[in-house]
C-alpha positions as CSV (number, residue, x, y, z in Angstrom):
1,X,81.8,0.7,11.5
2,X,80.2,3.3,13.6
3,X,78.3,6.7,12.5
4,X,78.0,9.6,14.3
5,X,76.4,13.5,13.7
6,X,78.3,16.7,14.9
7,X,76.4,19.6,16.0
8,X,79.4,22.6,14.3
9,X,79.4,26.3,14.8
10,X,81.9,28.9,12.5
11,X,82.5,32.1,11.9
12,X,82.6,31.8,8.4
13,X,84.7,34.9,7.5
14,X,87.7,33.4,8.3
15,X,86.5,30.8,5.7
16,X,86.0,30.0,1.7
17,X,83.3,28.1,2.5
18,X,82.4,25.1,3.2
19,X,83.3,22.5,1.0
20,X,86.4,21.3,-0.6
21,X,88.6,23.7,-2.4
22,X,92.0,23.2,-3.9
23,X,94.9,25.1,-1.9
24,X,92.5,27.0,0.1
25,X,91.4,26.6,3.9
26,X,87.3,25.9,3.8
27,X,86.0,24.5,6.8
28,X,85.2,20.3,5.6
29,X,89.0,21.0,4.7
30,X,89.4,21.7,7.9
31,X,86.6,19.3,10.2
32,X,88.0,16.8,7.9
33,X,92.1,16.9,8.7
34,X,91.3,17.5,12.2
35,X,88.9,14.6,12.1
36,X,91.0,11.7,10.5
37,X,93.5,12.8,13.0
38,X,91.5,12.2,15.5
39,X,90.2,8.2,13.9
40,X,93.5,7.9,12.5
41,X,92.9,7.1,9.5
42,X,91.4,9.2,6.2
43,X,87.3,10.8,7.3
44,X,85.3,12.2,4.9
45,X,81.6,14.0,5.5
46,X,78.5,15.0,4.4
47,X,76.8,18.7,5.6
48,X,73.8,19.7,5.7
49,X,74.4,22.5,4.3
50,X,77.3,23.9,1.7
51,X,77.2,27.7,3.1
52,X,79.2,29.9,0.9
53,X,82.0,31.7,1.6
54,X,81.7,34.9,4.3
55,X,78.7,32.6,5.9
56,X,78.4,31.7,9.6
57,X,76.9,28.9,11.1
58,X,75.1,28.3,14.8
59,X,74.4,24.9,14.2
60,X,75.4,23.0,11.5
61,X,74.8,19.2,11.0
62,X,77.8,17.3,9.4
63,X,77.9,12.8,9.8
64,X,80.4,10.6,9.2
65,X,81.7,7.0,9.7
66,X,84.2,5.7,11.5
67,X,85.9,2.4,12.5
68,X,88.1,4.2,15.7
69,X,86.6,3.1,18.3
70,X,86.3,6.7,20.4
71,X,84.3,8.4,23.3
72,X,81.8,11.2,22.5
73,X,84.0,13.2,24.4
74,X,86.8,12.3,22.9
75,X,85.7,13.1,19.1
76,X,85.0,16.5,20.8
77,X,87.5,18.1,22.6
78,X,89.9,15.6,19.8
79,X,88.9,18.0,16.6
80,X,88.2,21.0,18.9
81,X,92.1,20.5,19.6
82,X,92.9,20.3,15.7
83,X,90.8,22.9,14.0
84,X,90.6,26.9,13.7
85,X,89.7,28.7,16.4
86,X,86.8,29.5,14.4
87,X,85.5,26.0,14.3
88,X,83.3,24.5,17.4
89,X,82.1,21.2,17.6
90,X,79.6,21.4,19.9
91,X,78.0,18.5,20.4
92,X,77.9,14.7,18.5
93,X,75.4,11.8,18.4
94,X,76.1,8.4,17.9
95,X,73.7,7.9,14.6
96,X,72.8,4.4,12.8
97,X,73.7,3.9,9.1
98,X,70.4,5.0,7.8
99,X,71.6,8.9,8.7
100,X,73.1,11.3,6.3
101,X,72.8,15.0,7.5
102,X,72.5,15.6,3.9
103,X,69.3,14.1,2.9
104,X,67.7,13.1,6.3
105,X,67.1,16.3,7.4
106,X,63.8,18.1,7.0
107,X,64.4,21.6,6.6
108,X,66.8,24.0,7.4
109,X,66.8,27.3,9.3
110,X,68.7,30.6,8.0
111,X,68.5,34.3,9.4
112,X,69.4,37.5,8.1
113,X,70.9,40.1,9.9
114,X,71.0,43.7,9.5
115,X,72.4,46.1,11.7
116,X,72.0,49.7,11.1
117,X,73.6,52.5,13.1
118,X,75.0,55.5,11.6
119,X,79.3,54.3,11.7
120,X,79.4,50.8,11.4
121,X,80.7,48.6,14.7
122,X,84.7,47.6,14.8
123,X,83.5,44.2,16.6
124,X,80.4,43.1,14.7
125,X,81.6,44.4,11.1
126,X,82.1,40.5,10.0
127,X,79.0,39.1,12.5
128,X,76.0,41.4,10.3
129,X,75.4,43.8,7.6
130,X,75.6,46.8,8.3
131,X,73.3,49.7,7.0
132,X,73.2,53.4,7.4
133,X,68.9,53.4,6.8
134,X,66.1,52.4,8.6
135,X,64.3,48.9,7.3
136,X,60.5,49.1,7.2
137,X,59.5,45.8,8.9
138,X,56.1,45.5,8.2
139,X,56.6,45.9,4.5
140,X,59.1,43.9,5.1
141,X,56.6,41.2,6.5
142,X,54.3,41.6,3.8
143,X,56.7,40.5,1.3
144,X,57.8,37.9,2.7
145,X,54.5,36.1,2.6
146,X,55.1,35.7,-0.4
147,X,57.4,33.0,-0.5
148,X,55.6,30.6,1.2
149,X,54.5,27.6,0.3
150,X,56.5,25.4,-2.8
151,X,57.2,27.6,-6.0
152,X,59.6,27.8,-8.2
153,X,62.7,30.3,-7.5
154,X,64.6,31.3,-10.3
155,X,64.7,34.9,-9.5
156,X,67.0,33.9,-5.9
157,X,69.0,31.1,-7.5
158,X,72.8,32.1,-8.9
159,X,73.3,31.7,-12.4
160,X,75.6,28.9,-11.1
161,X,74.0,27.0,-9.1
162,X,73.9,22.9,-10.5
163,X,70.6,22.1,-8.8
164,X,67.9,19.8,-11.4
165,X,65.3,22.2,-10.3
166,X,64.4,25.3,-8.5
167,X,61.1,24.3,-7.2
168,X,61.8,24.4,-3.0
169,X,59.5,24.6,-0.4
170,X,59.4,27.8,2.3
171,X,57.9,26.2,5.6
172,X,58.0,29.9,7.5
173,X,59.6,33.1,6.2
174,X,58.8,36.1,9.1
175,X,61.0,39.2,9.7
176,X,62.0,40.7,13.4
177,X,63.1,43.8,15.4
178,X,65.7,43.2,17.6
179,X,67.5,46.0,19.1
180,X,69.0,48.0,15.9
181,X,69.0,44.6,14.1
182,X,66.0,43.6,11.8
183,X,66.1,39.7,10.6
184,X,65.3,38.1,7.7
185,X,64.4,34.2,9.6
186,X,63.6,31.4,6.8
187,X,63.2,28.0,7.1
188,X,62.7,26.2,4.0
189,X,62.9,21.9,3.0
190,X,66.3,22.9,0.8
191,X,67.5,26.2,-0.4
192,X,69.1,26.9,-3.9
193,X,72.5,28.2,-4.2
194,X,72.3,31.4,-2.8
195,X,69.0,32.1,-2.6
196,X,68.7,33.2,1.1
197,X,71.2,36.3,0.1
198,X,69.5,36.7,-3.3
199,X,66.0,36.7,-0.8
200,X,67.3,39.4,1.6
201,X,69.2,41.5,-1.2
202,X,65.4,42.2,-3.1
203,X,64.0,42.5,0.4
204,X,65.5,45.3,1.5
205,X,65.4,47.0,-1.4
206,X,61.0,46.6,0.6
207,X,62.9,47.4,3.3
208,X,64.1,50.9,1.8
209,X,61.1,51.6,0.2
210,X,62.3,51.5,-3.4
211,X,60.1,48.3,-3.9
212,X,57.2,47.8,-3.0
213,X,55.8,44.5,-1.1
214,X,54.1,43.4,-3.8
215,X,57.3,43.4,-5.7
216,X,58.8,40.2,-4.2
217,X,55.6,38.0,-6.0
218,X,56.3,39.7,-9.2
219,X,59.9,38.4,-9.2
220,X,59.0,35.2,-8.3
221,X,56.3,34.8,-11.5
222,X,59.3,36.3,-13.8
223,X,61.5,34.0,-13.2
224,X,64.3,35.9,-14.2
225,X,67.1,36.3,-11.7
226,X,68.9,39.3,-13.3
227,X,65.1,41.0,-12.7
228,X,66.0,41.4,-8.5
229,X,68.6,42.8,-6.7
230,X,71.8,42.7,-6.0
231,X,73.1,39.3,-4.0
232,X,73.4,40.7,-0.4
233,X,76.7,40.5,1.2
234,X,77.3,37.1,3.2
235,X,78.3,38.9,6.6
236,X,75.3,38.9,8.0
237,X,73.7,35.3,6.9
238,X,73.5,32.4,9.7
239,X,72.5,28.6,9.4
240,X,71.3,28.4,13.1
241,X,69.2,25.0,12.4
242,X,68.8,21.8,10.9
243,X,65.8,19.5,11.4
244,X,66.1,15.6,11.9
245,X,63.2,13.4,12.9
246,X,62.9,13.2,16.3
247,X,64.3,9.7,16.8
248,X,68.0,11.2,16.3
249,X,66.9,14.0,19.1
250,X,69.4,16.5,17.3
251,X,69.9,19.7,19.4
252,X,67.4,22.6,18.2
253,X,68.3,25.6,17.1
254,X,71.2,28.2,18.4
255,X,70.9,32.3,18.0
256,X,74.2,33.8,16.5
257,X,76.1,35.8,19.6
258,X,74.4,39.4,18.2
259,X,71.2,38.3,18.9
260,X,71.4,36.6,22.4
261,X,68.3,37.5,24.4
262,X,65.8,37.4,21.4
263,X,62.8,35.2,21.4
264,X,62.5,34.2,18.1
């Protein structure tokens, strides 16, 4: 039995999320169908993160085991020929039987992109969250510092989140301006369901001046999802990096096409 890790890029607006759902197209169902055809036997995936419907990835990582004897290039070519155009396999690595895309991961990094323009772009409407408002990056940068460290993120978890605990450790959180876009850049050991989108929704309120940066700290203290802002659109969210122990040589982060040229 051989074990592999795959790097996957996808345009999330085409899919009903990552996880398999009955009678709906998801990233996992498309990948498992393609993999099973290439391997010539049923294949089940383990994923680093179950992204929501509409959420994108430039560096999703999945792992699988197979009895099939295929070269690395054959896996890439074969899967890419059998999946929808909205999915691309970027790389493949052979790994040991201890590797799990989910449980071996050290951290996940997401970017959330707001694009400011008077009129919503027809070209990137599904790849960014449009706003006509000017966002105060300095205030947003001050606000995200309250997220750092290990703490209870109950105010930013989905009501249907099934995680046993709301404790998560945010390793880094920053806000960048790039051209006409403002970007939330956040890395944590793991994320709760809708956590980044809920943080983005509340951070937007700070950016437009409706709330002070310290409001984020008060929300953390309250541990009450109802006190935070509405969940932000999935369109602006990207999974851009999953870190693993160095011995696995998993490729680094990849910026989405809408941020090409940025240096963060």
